[in-house]
C-alpha positions in Angstrom: 165.3 48.2 135.3 162.9 45.2 135.0 161.0 44.2 138.2 162.3 41.0 139.7 159.8 38.1 140.2 160.6 35.1 142.3 158.4 32.1 141.5 158.4 29.3 144.1 157.9 25.9 142.5 158.4 24.7 138.9 155.2 22.7 138.5 152.7 23.5 135.8 151.3 26.6 137.4 154.7 27.9 138.4 156.1 27.4 134.9 153.0 29.0 133.4 153.1 32.1 135.6 156.9 32.5 135.1 156.8 32.2 131.4 153.9 34.7 131.0 155.6 37.2 133.4 158.9 36.9 131.5 157.1 37.5 128.2 155.6 40.7 129.8 159.1 42.0 130.6 159.7 40.9 134.2 163.0 39.4 135.3 161.9 35.9 136.5 163.6 33.3 138.6 162.0 30.0 139.6 163.2 28.4 142.9 162.4 24.6 142.7 162.7 22.3 145.7 163.4 19.1 143.7 166.1 18.1 141.3 163.7 18.2 138.3 161.0 20.6 137.1 157.4 19.5 136.8 156.1 19.1 140.3 153.8 16.1 140.4 154.6 15.5 136.7 158.2 14.6 137.3 159.6 11.3 135.9 162.1 8.7 136.8 163.9 6.0 135.0 164.9 2.5 136.3 165.9 -0.8 134.6 165.2 0.7 131.2 161.7 1.9 132.1 160.6 5.5 132.0 157.8 6.3 134.5 155.6 9.4 134.6 155.2 10.0 138.3 151.8 11.7 138.3 149.4 12.9 135.7 148.7 10.4 132.9 145.5 11.7 131.2 145.8 14.3 128.4 142.4 15.9 128.2 141.2 19.4 127.1 143.8 19.8 124.3 142.4 23.2 123.5 143.8 24.5 126.8 147.3 23.4 125.8 146.8 25.0 122.4 145.7 28.2 124.2 148.7 28.1 126.5 151.4 27.7 123.9 149.5 30.0 121.5 149.9 32.9 124.0 153.6 32.8 123.0 153.2 32.2 119.3 153.8 28.4 119.7 151.9 25.2 119.3 152.2 21.9 121.3 153.4 20.3 118.1 156.5 22.5 118.2 157.6 20.5 121.2 155.9 17.1 121.3 153.9 14.6 119.2 150.4 14.0 120.3 148.5 10.8 119.4 144.8 10.2 120.0 144.0 7.0 121.9 141.4 4.6 120.4 139.9 3.2 122.5 140.1 6.1 124.8 140.1 3.8 127.8 138.7 0.4 129.0 136.3 -0.1 131.9 136.6 -3.4 133.6 133.4 -4.6 135.4 134.7 -8.1 136.1 137.3 -10.7 135.2 135.4 -11.5 132.0 133.5 -8.3 131.5 135.0 -5.2 130.0 133.9 -2.3 127.8 136.4 -0.4 125.5 135.2 3.2 125.1 135.9 4.1 121.5 137.1 7.5 120.2 134.5 9.4 118.3 130.9 10.3 119.3 129.2 8.0 116.8 131.2 5.0 117.9 130.4 5.8 121.6 126.7 6.1 120.7 126.7 2.6 119.4 128.2 1.3 122.7 125.6 3.2 124.8 122.7 2.0 122.6 123.7 -1.6 123.1 123.7 -1.1 126.8 120.4 0.9 127.0 118.0 1.4 124.0 117.6 5.1 123.3 120.8 6.0 125.1 122.5 7.0 121.9 120.1 9.9 121.3 120.1 10.9 124.9 123.9 11.0 124.8 123.6 13.7 122.2 121.2 15.6 124.3 123.5 15.3 127.3 126.5 16.6 125.3 124.5 19.5 123.9 123.8 20.7 127.4 127.4 19.9 128.5 128.8 21.9 125.5 127.3 25.1 126.9 128.8 24.4 130.3 132.2 23.8 128.7 132.0 26.9 126.7 131.0 29.1 129.6 133.1 27.3 132.2 136.4 26.9 130.4 136.3 30.0 128.2 134.9 32.3 130.8 134.6 31.3 134.5 138.0 29.7 135.0 139.8 32.7 133.7 138.4 35.0 136.4 140.8 35.7 139.2 137.9 35.5 141.7 139.1 38.3 143.8 135.8 40.3 144.0 132.2 39.3 144.0 131.7 42.0 141.3 133.4 39.8 138.8 130.3 37.7 138.7 127.6 40.3 139.0 126.6 40.8 135.3 123.1 39.7 134.3 124.7 37.4 131.7 126.8 35.7 134.3 123.9 35.3 136.6 122.0 33.6 133.8 125.0 31.5 133.1 125.2 30.3 136.7 121.6 29.0 136.5 122.2 27.3 133.2 125.4 25.8 134.5 123.4 23.7 137.0 125.6 24.9 139.8 122.9 24.1 142.3 122.0 20.6 141.0 124.0 17.5 141.7 125.8 15.6 139.0 124.2 12.4 140.2 120.6 13.7 139.7 121.6 15.4 136.4 123.1 12.4 134.7 120.1 10.2 135.8 117.8 12.5 133.7 119.5 11.0 130.7 120.4 7.4 131.5 119.3 4.6 133.8 121.7 1.8 132.9 124.0 1.3 135.8 127.1 0.8 133.7 126.5 4.0 131.7 126.0 5.9 135.0 129.4 4.6 136.2 131.1 5.5 133.0 129.7 9.1 133.2 130.4 9.5 136.9 134.0 8.2 137.0 135.7 11.6 136.4 133.9 12.9 139.4 135.8 10.5 141.7 138.8 12.8 141.4 137.0 16.1 142.0 136.6 15.8 145.7 133.1 14.7 146.5 130.6 12.0 145.6 128.5 12.6 142.5 125.6 13.4 144.7 127.6 16.3 146.2 129.3 17.6 143.1 127.6 20.3 141.0 126.1 19.2 137.7 128.2 21.8 135.9 131.1 19.2 135.9 129.4 17.4 133.0 131.8 19.7 131.1 134.4 17.1 131.9 132.4 14.4 130.0 132.0 16.8 127.1 135.8 17.4 127.0 136.7 13.7 127.0 134.0 12.5 124.6 134.2 15.3 122.0 137.8 16.3 122.2 139.3 12.9 122.9 141.9 11.3 125.1 145.5 11.9 123.9 149.0 11.0 124.8 152.3 12.9 124.2 154.8 10.4 122.8 157.6 10.0 125.3 155.2 10.5 128.2 153.5 13.3 130.1 156.8 14.8 131.2 157.2 15.9 127.6 154.8 18.7 128.4 157.0 19.8 131.2 160.1 19.7 129.0 158.2 21.8 126.5 157.2 24.3 129.1 160.8 24.5 130.5 162.2 25.1 127.0 159.6 27.9 126.4 160.3 29.4 129.8 164.0 29.5 129.2 163.5 30.9 125.7 161.6 33.8 127.4 164.5 34.3 129.8 163.3 32.5 132.9 166.0 31.3 135.1 165.2 28.0 136.8 167.2 27.0 139.9 166.7 23.3 140.9 167.5 21.9 144.4 166.5 25.2 145.9 163.9 24.5 148.6 162.6 27.8 150.1 162.8 28.1 153.9 161.4 31.6 154.5 159.8 34.6 152.8 160.9 37.9 154.4 158.4 40.7 154.6 159.4 44.4 155.2 156.9 47.2 155.3 154.1 45.0 153.9 156.2 43.7 151.0 157.8 40.3 150.4 161.3 41.6 149.6 163.4 38.5 150.1 163.1 34.7 149.6 165.5 32.7 151.6 166.7 29.2 150.4 169.3 26.9 151.9 171.6 28.0 149.0 171.2 31.7 149.4 168.8 34.7 149.6 167.0 36.1 146.5 165.7 39.7 146.4 162.2 40.2 144.9 159.8 42.9 143.8 157.1 40.3 143.4 156.7 36.8 144.8 154.5 34.1 143.2 154.0 31.0 145.2 153.4 28.0 143.0 154.3 25.5 145.8 151.7 24.0 148.1 149.5 27.0 149.2 149.0 25.8 152.8 152.8 25.2 153.2 153.7 28.6 151.9 151.1 30.3 154.0 151.7 28.4 157.2 155.4 27.6 157.1 157.2 30.2 155.0 155.5 33.3 156.4 155.5 34.8 159.9 152.1 34.4 161.6 151.1 38.0 161.2 151.4 37.7 157.4 149.4 34.5 156.8 146.3 34.6 154.7 144.6 31.9 156.7 144.8 30.3 160.1 145.0 26.7 161.1 141.2 26.4 161.6 140.6 27.5 158.1 142.9 24.9 156.6 141.5 22.2 158.8 138.0 23.0 157.5 138.9 22.6 153.9 137.6 19.6 151.9 140.4 18.0 150.0 140.3 16.0 146.8 141.7 12.4 147.1 145.2 11.4 147.7 146.6 8.3 145.9 148.4 5.1 146.5 150.6 4.6 143.4 152.7 1.7 142.1 155.2 1.9 139.3 155.9 -1.6 137.9 158.4 -2.8 135.3 157.2 -6.2 133.9 159.5 -8.4 131.9 156.8 -9.5 129.5 153.9 -8.1 127.7 150.6 -8.1 129.6 147.5 -9.1 127.5 144.0 -7.5 127.5 145.1 -4.1 128.9 144.6 -0.9 127.0 146.6 2.3 127.5 144.1 3.4 130.2 142.1 0.9 132.3 139.5 1.6 135.0 138.7 -1.2 137.3 135.1 -0.8 138.3 134.7 -4.3 139.5 133.7 -3.3 143.0 131.1 -0.9 144.4 131.7 2.7 143.3 129.5 4.2 146.0 131.3 2.5 148.9 134.7 3.5 147.7 133.6 7.1 147.2 132.1 7.2 150.7 135.4 5.8 152.2 137.3 8.7 150.5 134.9 11.6 151.2 132.4 10.8 153.9 134.1 8.4 156.3 137.8 8.7 155.4 139.6 5.4 155.7 141.6 2.9 153.7 139.0 1.5 151.3 137.5 -1.9 151.9 137.2 -2.9 148.3 139.0 -0.2 146.2 138.4 0.7 142.6 141.7 1.4 140.8 143.2 2.6 137.6 146.0 1.0 135.5 147.9 2.9 132.9 150.0 0.9 130.4 151.7 3.6 128.3 154.0 0.9 126.7 150.9 -0.2 124.7 151.2 3.1 122.8 154.8 4.2 123.3 157.6 1.7 122.9 160.2 4.2 124.3 158.9 3.8 127.9 159.9 0.1 128.4 162.5 -2.3 127.0 161.4 -4.4 124.0 158.9 -7.1 124.9 158.2 -5.6 128.3 155.4 -3.6 129.9 155.4 -0.3 131.9 152.5 -0.3 134.4 151.3 2.6 136.6 148.6 1.6 139.2 146.6 4.3 141.1 144.2 3.7 143.9 142.3 6.9 144.9 142.3 7.1 148.7 141.3 9.6 151.4 144.0 12.2 152.3 145.6 12.3 155.7 146.0 8.5 156.1 149.0 6.7 157.6 150.7 4.7 154.8 153.2 2.2 156.3 154.8 -0.3 154.0 152.7 -3.2 155.2 149.5 -1.2 154.3 150.9 -0.4 150.8 151.8 -4.1 150.3 148.4 -5.3 151.3 146.7 -3.1 148.7 149.3 -4.1 146.1 148.2 -7.7 146.5 144.5 -6.8 146.5 144.7 -5.0 143.2 147.1 -7.5 141.7 144.8 -10.4 142.5 142.1 -8.6 140.4 144.4 -7.5 137.7 145.8 -11.0 137.2 142.3 -12.5 137.2 141.4 -10.0 134.4 144.4 -10.6 132.2 144.3 -14.4 132.8 147.9 -14.9 133.8 150.4 -14.1 136.5 152.2 -10.7 136.7 153.8 -10.5 140.1 156.5 -13.1 139.4 157.4 -11.0 136.3 157.8 -7.7 138.1 161.5 -6.7 137.8 161.0 -3.2 139.2 158.5 -2.0 141.7 158.1 1.3 143.6 155.2 2.6 145.7 154.3 6.2 146.4 151.6 7.6 148.8 150.8 10.3 151.4 154.2 10.5 153.1 155.9 10.8 149.7 153.6 13.6 148.6 154.4 15.4 151.8 158.2 14.8 151.5 158.4 15.8 147.9 155.8 18.5 147.5 155.0 19.7 151.1 151.5 18.5 150.2 148.9 19.5 152.8 147.6 16.3 154.5 149.3 14.3 151.8 146.8 15.4 149.1 147.4 14.5 145.5 144.9 16.6 143.7 144.3 19.8 145.7 141.0 21.1 147.0 137.7 19.4 146.3 135.5 21.1 143.7 132.5 21.6 146.0 130.1 24.5 145.7 131.5 26.0 148.9 135.0 25.9 147.5 134.4 27.4 144.1 135.6 30.7 142.6 135.7 33.4 145.3 135.3 30.7 148.0 138.6 29.2 147.2 141.8 30.4 148.9 142.6 33.8 147.3 145.3 34.2 144.7 146.7 37.2 146.5 147.9 37.6 150.1 145.7 40.0 152.0 148.5 41.2 154.3 151.5 41.2 151.9 151.2 43.6 149.0 153.3 41.7 146.4 152.7 38.0 147.3 150.5 35.9 145.0 149.5 32.3 144.9 149.0 29.9 142.0 148.3 26.2 141.5 145.8 23.5 142.6 144.8 25.0 146.0 143.6 28.3 144.5 141.6 29.3 141.4 140.5 27.7 139.2 141.4 24.4 140.8 143.2 21.0 140.4 144.3 19.3 137.3 146.8 20.0 134.5 144.7 22.3 132.3 143.4 24.4 135.3 147.0 24.7 136.6 148.1 26.1 133.3 145.2 28.6 133.4 146.0 29.4 137.1 149.5 30.5 136.1 148.3 32.7 133.3 145.6 34.3 135.5 148.0 35.1 138.2 150.6 36.5 135.8 147.9 38.9 134.4 147.0 40.0 137.9 150.7 40.7 138.7 151.0 42.7 135.5 148.0 44.8 136.3 149.5 45.9 139.6 153.3 45.8 139.0 153.7 45.9 135.2 
């Protein structure tokens, strides 16, 4: 008889783990709190608009190829990818924007115009970043990080040095460039990693490498198409997905999690994989004697940002916007400090606007625009409606100044989403949106462990454990945990 696995949560990591375990012969059931699979990558539809609720950047296409390839499939079996060109726009002021083109040679030309010699130094930067990507994505992130011995080979020690783990990203990128705009372009992905560039390891130049060399893509229909593909593949492998099944307790007997209780019934298990928020599972679903970590541990963790989001349906086309638009028209350093060092609502926030209707006519009625606005903010903030509305007007003032015409009077649908929503929908610890910060003290074996130390058959997957936050790392996390379960229970 096949061993029964209960997976809690149908986000990317939960679906990934479930599909891999089913493929290995386990009998797998996913219990999902919400009415739709996908976790933060759910969608909703209103007034003819289709809104992706969370992730909007499709980077590292090789990781998606690897994921579906594990099961003899390709992403193209499920959805149609298009490469964006320009990859994104960076707005420095109402009359000042740079479109970042697809392709290294095209990007070199843009850099050279900003700073003589920068085109050659970009190639030097990417050559060094290529090594980090190869070692980081093809080696380090696949390690379960359960033992120090996983990292004790001489080659790995050499790799750690060459990965610039102990050098800051800020100092690293300044070895190559001095132009302030180029520095902002190179540092922007760091804003979502959980620390300022000065406190983020230089190894994360691998993110620049991924975006510049592999491109920025979009699955037609929206990011939720990835979720639909993963659900289809999971069900093809025999995974049973039960929606509207919030878990209220994990029962432990003789050191094993043998039952998972929901409000709809109790499910027996030989193995439990928690793909829901790690802190919630550990602190709320287990009795105190079975918890991996105490309250003081969680309170000492450094979180990546939360977000204030706006989903807007606009009854006209909005000029000048690209698919992805980064508003760097205020001080990057101050905003970063107000997220990480002195957490507070930002004084003059940077923000991001996605306009998928520029690429995909299916997400908005004809002649209209679908806008997704994101302001990175510190976690654990109060987010009353008056605060949300104040920031809506702050960013809309600057957005309207950039496009040169009014938008607010043309908004026919508007919805906001912030900390309290992340908590209500995902039990997100302190209302976080992205998980734990990628700081040196929260890397590899220093992240929350993927297996419970007190419960023999309870594992964790997702953005609060290895390898970390983001869609590609979450896919990898599910596969890594599935392999660990198979080693012990297969």
